[in-house]
C-alpha positions in Angstrom: 44.5 42.5 74.0 46.7 39.8 73.3 45.4 36.7 71.0 45.8 33.2 73.4 48.4 31.4 72.0 46.5 28.7 69.8 45.0 31.9 68.0 48.3 32.9 67.1 48.4 33.6 63.1 51.6 31.3 63.0 50.1 28.8 64.8 47.4 28.8 62.2 49.6 28.9 59.0 51.2 25.8 60.8 48.0 23.9 61.3 46.7 25.0 57.2 50.3 23.3 56.1 49.9 20.4 58.5 46.5 19.4 57.2 47.8 20.5 53.5 50.7 17.2 54.2 48.1 15.1 55.6 45.4 15.3 52.1 48.5 15.6 50.2 48.7 11.7 49.4 45.1 11.2 49.1 45.4 14.0 46.5 48.3 12.8 44.5 48.6 9.5 43.6 51.8 9.1 43.3 53.9 6.9 44.9 57.3 8.5 43.4 56.4 12.1 45.1 55.0 10.4 48.6 57.9 8.4 48.8 59.7 11.5 48.7 57.4 13.9 51.0 58.2 11.4 53.4 62.0 11.7 53.3 61.3 15.5 53.6 59.5 14.7 56.4 62.4 12.0 58.3 65.1 14.3 57.6 62.7 17.4 58.6 63.1 15.4 62.4 66.5 15.3 61.5 67.2 19.1 60.8 65.4 20.0 64.0 67.2 18.0 66.4 70.2 19.9 64.6 68.5 23.2 64.9 68.5 22.4 69.2 72.6 22.4 69.3 73.3 24.7 66.7 70.3 27.3 66.9 69.5 27.3 70.4 73.2 26.0 72.3 75.0 27.5 69.5 77.0 23.9 69.4 78.7 22.6 65.9 78.4 18.7 66.2 80.5 16.6 63.5 78.9 13.8 64.4 75.5 13.9 64.8 74.9 11.2 62.2 76.5 8.6 65.0 72.8 9.1 66.7 71.5 8.8 63.3 72.8 5.6 62.6 72.4 3.9 65.7 68.6 4.3 64.9 69.0 3.0 61.7 70.4 -0.1 62.8 68.8 -1.0 65.7 65.3 -0.4 63.8 66.8 -2.8 61.4 68.4 -5.0 63.1 65.8 -5.7 65.2 63.3 -6.3 62.4 65.5 -8.6 61.0 66.0 -10.8 63.6 62.5 -10.8 65.4 59.4 -10.2 64.5 59.0 -7.8 62.2 55.7 -6.4 63.9 54.5 -2.5 64.9 55.6 -4.2 68.9 59.1 -4.9 67.6 59.2 -1.7 65.7 58.4 0.3 68.3 60.6 -1.1 70.9 63.2 -0.8 68.2 62.8 2.9 68.3 63.1 2.9 72.2 66.2 0.9 72.0 68.0 3.1 69.5 66.9 6.4 71.4 67.9 4.9 74.8 71.0 3.7 73.2 71.3 7.2 71.7 70.5 9.0 74.9 73.2 7.6 76.8 76.1 8.2 73.9 75.0 11.4 73.6 75.4 12.1 77.6 78.4 10.5 77.5 80.1 12.1 75.0 78.9 15.1 76.4 80.7 15.3 79.7 84.2 14.5 77.8 83.6 17.2 75.2 81.5 20.0 75.6 83.9 21.1 78.0 85.8 21.2 74.9 85.9 25.0 73.2 83.2 24.9 69.8 86.0 23.6 67.2 87.5 20.7 69.3 84.2 20.1 70.4 83.4 19.6 66.8 86.7 17.5 65.7 85.7 15.6 68.7 82.5 14.2 67.7 83.9 13.3 64.5 86.5 11.6 66.0 83.8 9.6 67.8 81.5 9.3 65.1 84.3 7.9 62.4 84.9 5.7 65.3 81.4 4.3 65.1 81.7 4.1 61.5 84.7 1.7 61.6 83.3 -0.4 63.5 80.0 -0.5 61.5 82.2 -1.9 59.0 84.2 -4.5 60.6 81.5 -5.7 62.9 80.4 -7.6 59.5 78.5 -9.9 61.7 76.3 -8.0 62.3 75.9 -5.0 60.6 76.9 -6.7 57.3 79.9 -4.2 56.8 79.6 -2.0 53.8 77.1 -4.5 52.0 74.0 -3.5 54.7 71.6 -5.8 54.5 67.6 -5.9 53.7 64.7 -6.3 56.3 61.3 -6.7 56.2 58.8 -3.6 57.7 55.6 -4.2 59.5 53.4 -5.5 56.9 50.8 -2.1 57.4 53.8 0.0 56.2 53.9 -2.0 53.4 51.4 0.5 52.0 53.4 3.9 51.4 50.6 6.2 52.8 50.7 4.9 56.0 53.6 5.4 56.8 53.8 8.5 55.2 51.1 9.4 57.8 52.8 7.9 60.4 56.4 9.9 59.7 54.1 12.9 59.6 52.4 12.6 62.9 55.5 12.3 64.8 57.1 15.0 62.7 54.7 17.0 64.7 54.9 15.6 67.9 58.5 15.7 67.4 57.9 19.8 66.6 55.5 20.4 69.7 57.8 19.0 71.8 61.2 20.6 70.6 58.5 24.3 70.4 57.8 23.8 74.2 61.3 22.8 75.3 62.7 25.8 73.5 60.6 27.8 75.6 60.8 26.6 78.6 63.2 28.2 81.2 65.5 25.5 80.3 65.5 26.8 76.7 65.9 30.8 77.8 68.8 29.1 79.4 70.4 27.5 76.4 69.7 30.2 74.3 71.8 32.6 76.8 74.5 30.2 76.4 74.7 30.9 72.6 74.8 34.1 73.1 77.3 34.3 76.3 78.3 31.4 77.9 80.6 33.7 80.1 77.8 35.7 80.8 75.1 32.6 81.8 78.3 31.0 84.0 78.6 34.2 86.3 74.7 33.9 87.2 74.9 30.6 88.7 74.0 28.4 86.0 76.3 25.0 85.2 76.5 25.7 81.8 78.2 22.4 81.4 75.0 20.6 82.5 72.6 22.6 80.1 74.6 21.9 77.3 74.5 18.1 77.6 71.1 18.0 78.2 70.4 20.0 75.0 73.6 17.1 73.5 71.0 14.3 75.0 67.7 15.7 73.1 69.5 16.2 70.2 70.6 12.9 70.6 67.2 10.7 70.9 65.6 12.7 68.1 68.3 12.1 65.5 68.0 8.0 66.9 63.9 8.5 65.8 65.1 10.3 62.6 67.5 7.0 61.8 64.6 4.9 63.1 62.1 6.2 60.3 64.7 6.3 57.6 65.8 2.7 58.0 62.1 1.6 57.6 61.2 3.9 54.8 64.4 2.2 52.5 63.7 -1.1 54.1 67.5 -1.1 54.0 70.6 -0.1 56.2 74.5 0.1 55.8 77.1 2.3 56.5 76.5 5.5 54.9 73.9 6.4 57.4 77.0 6.7 59.9 79.1 9.1 57.4 79.8 12.7 57.5 77.4 13.5 54.7 74.5 12.9 57.1 75.6 15.3 59.3 76.9 17.9 56.5 72.8 17.4 55.2 71.9 18.4 58.8 74.0 21.5 58.8 72.8 22.7 55.7 68.7 22.5 56.4 69.6 24.2 59.1 71.4 26.9 57.8 69.4 27.4 54.8 66.2 26.8 56.6 66.7 28.9 59.6 69.0 29.1 62.4 67.1 28.6 65.9 64.0 29.0 64.4 63.0 25.1 64.8 60.5 25.8 61.0 63.5 26.5 59.4 65.1 23.3 59.4 62.1 21.8 57.8 61.8 24.5 54.9 65.9 23.2 54.7 64.7 19.7 54.2 62.5 20.5 51.7 65.0 22.8 49.5 68.0 19.8 50.0 65.7 16.8 49.4 64.1 18.1 46.6 67.4 19.7 44.8 69.0 16.5 45.4 65.9 14.1 43.6 65.2 16.3 41.1 69.2 16.8 39.6 70.0 13.7 40.0 67.1 13.6 38.0 67.9 15.7 35.5 71.5 14.0 35.0 69.8 11.0 33.6 68.1 13.5 30.8 71.0 15.8 30.4 74.6 15.5 30.1 75.0 19.3 31.8 73.4 18.1 34.8 75.1 15.1 35.4 77.8 16.9 37.9 74.9 18.1 39.6 76.5 18.4 42.5 77.9 22.0 41.1 74.2 23.3 40.6 73.4 22.1 44.1 76.4 24.2 45.6 75.3 27.0 43.4 71.5 26.9 45.1 73.2 26.5 48.2 75.9 30.3 47.4 72.3 31.6 45.9 70.3 30.6 49.3 73.2 32.3 51.7 73.7 35.2 49.6 69.8 36.1 49.4 68.5 34.9 52.6 71.9 35.8 54.9 69.7 34.2 58.2 68.3 31.3 56.1 64.5 31.6 54.3 62.4 31.3 58.0 65.0 34.1 59.9 65.1 36.3 56.9 61.7 36.3 56.5 61.4 36.4 60.0 63.4 39.7 60.6 62.1 41.7 57.2 58.2 40.7 58.9 59.9 42.3 62.5 61.0 45.4 60.1 57.8 45.8 58.5 56.0 45.8 61.6 58.1 48.7 62.9 57.8 50.7 60.3 54.3 51.0 60.6 54.0 50.7 64.0 55.9 54.4 63.5 53.5 55.3 60.8 51.1 54.8 62.8 52.6 56.5 65.8 53.2 59.7 63.4 49.8 61.2 63.1 49.0 61.1 66.2 51.7 63.0 67.7 51.0 65.2 65.2 47.4 65.8 65.8 48.4 66.0 69.7 51.0 69.0 68.5 48.1 71.2 66.4 45.9 70.6 69.4 48.0 72.8 71.8 
């Protein structure tokens, strides 16, 4: 008899992890750690959005930062030009997600007809175009210098902001899990595995890929809005290639096509960047900390070829198969002896 979905082992483990994260800021009275974990959760949302493209649809995008940047700038500009209240913050998130959704829809229609590498290059070009616009439109964006703004009064308490980000992460995870488990999500996986065969079955694969692009863009904009508020500052760095590469690395290291994997990848990447750059202040050898970061990435790829979560899932599945074979073997022997 199958266990109910809500009582599955994986869901129980995830529930325990969420409870631990809720308790974290009350147990660890450290502002620095709270800010770091908040950043990890925000980039976890961004990485999950990228996993919808790479992991479930097989799309490699080098321009995902443009949606992240749109969310960041929408929230920063609205909180700067209007009152910094929760209402304005919520409206800014909605506006950012709406603009990102429209842009991802247009970009998807224009580029997803192309083959994967051409699509990747064109998304990078469009993202670069937005970066140039942000650099030149100084009356709004203040260019490379960026600008500071006031966050809503309630977010002056970092613990409250942390809990809001955690709640949004859980909601996004549940929504995306339902999305990839739906019939639409199954078609996306079919597109990833063999687009031509999926077309031959009568599915208009372009429409499905555009839907995936819109969903990913909207979630990335949400992450950008939260990121801007976490820093109380925004500049053109939110539109750079570095943001896209971070999302890509988090997805690959954590496990492509797992959703939970990008969250694990976010922990690895953000923690490594934080602590390695911190060591550079005390130990000269770590001044080139990016080299050590590259070594960590290489080791992760060597020992976890399918990502951390993907490799663990594969090993667990193999172990279950072997255990079932060992359980079946004595029964077959007893049947033969009885004959």
